[in-house]
Residue frames relative to the residue before (quaternion, step in Angstrom):
aa qw qx qy qz dx dy dz
X 1.0000 0.0000 0.0000 0.0000 0.00 0.00 0.00
X 0.1925 -0.7914 0.5750 0.0774 3.52 -0.70 1.11
X 0.2118 -0.7771 0.5847 0.0970 3.55 -0.85 1.01
X 0.2726 -0.7780 0.5469 0.1460 3.55 -0.76 1.02
X 0.6627 -0.5170 0.3757 0.3905 3.53 -1.29 0.33
X 0.6335 0.5287 -0.3419 0.4498 3.60 1.05 -0.63
X 0.6219 0.5204 -0.3464 0.4716 3.59 1.09 -0.63
X 0.6369 0.5150 -0.3276 0.4709 3.58 1.00 -0.77
X 0.6549 0.5194 -0.3098 0.4531 3.58 0.97 -0.83
X 0.6283 0.5384 -0.3366 0.4494 3.60 1.12 -0.59
X 0.7524 0.4079 -0.2057 0.4745 3.58 0.99 -0.84
X 0.5724 0.6663 -0.3654 0.3081 3.59 1.07 -0.66
X 0.6622 0.5002 -0.3518 0.4331 3.70 0.78 -0.75
X 0.6833 0.4833 -0.2886 0.4651 3.59 0.91 -0.88
X 0.6573 0.5021 -0.3098 0.4689 3.57 0.98 -0.81
X 0.6262 0.5266 -0.3320 0.4694 3.58 1.06 -0.72
X 0.6470 0.5137 -0.3131 0.4684 3.58 0.96 -0.85
X 0.6539 0.5058 -0.3087 0.4705 3.58 0.94 -0.88
X 0.6549 0.5133 -0.3125 0.4583 3.59 0.97 -0.81
X 0.6454 0.5049 -0.3225 0.4737 3.62 0.98 -0.77
X 0.6413 0.5032 -0.3226 0.4811 3.60 0.97 -0.80
X 0.6297 0.5350 -0.3274 0.4584 3.59 1.02 -0.79
X 0.6699 0.4961 -0.3078 0.4588 3.60 0.86 -0.92
X 0.6623 0.5008 -0.3042 0.4670 3.57 0.96 -0.85
X 0.6558 0.4981 -0.3205 0.4682 3.59 1.00 -0.74
X 0.6129 0.5311 -0.3517 0.4676 3.61 1.06 -0.65
X 0.6292 0.5188 -0.3227 0.4804 3.58 1.11 -0.67
X 0.7083 0.4789 -0.2610 0.4481 3.60 0.93 -0.89
X 0.4935 0.6767 -0.4277 0.3401 3.61 1.20 -0.35
X 0.6552 0.5269 -0.3204 0.4364 3.58 1.01 -0.71
X 0.7100 0.4485 -0.2557 0.4789 3.61 1.22 -0.35
X 0.7588 0.3032 -0.1654 0.5522 3.60 1.22 -0.43
X 0.5580 -0.6143 0.4519 0.3272 3.54 -1.26 0.43
X 0.5806 0.6100 -0.3649 0.3971 3.60 1.18 -0.48
X 0.5348 -0.6140 0.4764 0.3316 3.54 -1.29 0.37
X 0.6922 -0.4973 0.3342 0.4023 3.55 -1.29 0.33
X 0.6495 0.5155 -0.3261 0.4540 3.60 0.98 -0.78
X 0.6467 0.5140 -0.3202 0.4637 3.59 0.97 -0.82
X 0.6581 0.4954 -0.3073 0.4765 3.57 0.95 -0.85
X 0.6459 0.5198 -0.3237 0.4559 3.60 0.98 -0.81
X 0.6423 0.5094 -0.3267 0.4703 3.60 0.99 -0.77
X 0.6587 0.4997 -0.3065 0.4717 3.59 0.93 -0.87
X 0.6489 0.5054 -0.3161 0.4729 3.60 0.96 -0.83
X 0.6447 0.5267 -0.3188 0.4531 3.57 1.00 -0.81
X 0.6443 0.5107 -0.3172 0.4726 3.57 0.99 -0.80
X 0.6669 0.5020 -0.2981 0.4630 3.57 0.93 -0.93
X 0.6888 0.4833 -0.2862 0.4583 3.59 0.86 -0.95
X 0.6488 0.5054 -0.3247 0.4671 3.59 1.00 -0.74
X 0.6323 0.5196 -0.3338 0.4677 3.58 1.07 -0.65
X 0.6975 0.4696 -0.2757 0.4657 3.58 0.93 -0.87
X 0.8225 0.2878 -0.1173 0.4764 3.59 0.71 -1.09
X 0.2229 -0.8094 0.5138 0.1766 3.62 1.24 -0.33
X 0.1225 -0.8427 0.5228 0.0390 3.57 0.51 1.25
X 0.3402 -0.7769 0.5063 0.1559 3.53 -0.88 1.00
X 0.8106 -0.2944 0.2171 0.4573 3.54 -1.32 -0.30
X 0.5525 0.6354 -0.3905 0.3722 3.62 1.11 -0.57
X 0.7635 0.3706 -0.1851 0.4955 3.58 0.95 -0.86
X 0.5428 0.6962 -0.3847 0.2697 3.59 1.14 -0.56
X 0.6609 0.5120 -0.3371 0.4329 3.64 0.90 -0.76
X 0.6822 0.4779 -0.2933 0.4693 3.60 0.93 -0.83
X 0.6356 0.5112 -0.3241 0.4792 3.57 1.03 -0.75
X 0.6576 0.5038 -0.3118 0.4653 3.58 0.94 -0.83
X 0.6312 0.5265 -0.3260 0.4670 3.60 1.01 -0.75
X 0.6847 0.4750 -0.2928 0.4689 3.58 0.91 -0.87
X 0.6072 0.5426 -0.3555 0.4588 3.62 1.09 -0.60
X 0.7113 0.4734 -0.2607 0.4494 3.57 0.89 -0.91
X 0.8240 0.3027 -0.1196 0.4638 3.58 0.82 -0.98
X 0.7730 0.3766 -0.1959 0.4715 3.60 1.02 -0.63
X 0.7042 0.4718 -0.2740 0.4544 3.59 1.08 -0.59
């Protein structure tokens, strides 16, 4: 399977956003009793409510939901 540069460009914004949320949740684990995945899900819900992420992020977020979560 050959991956083109345009396919990478479609997934990269969403994957970057997921990675930043993951890093922030790993930082917050030391302050809360919840696990990193629970904090990341809560942060994702809050951020999506505030910023209403559009189609640019949806492919990368969907990929991370299917394969990484």
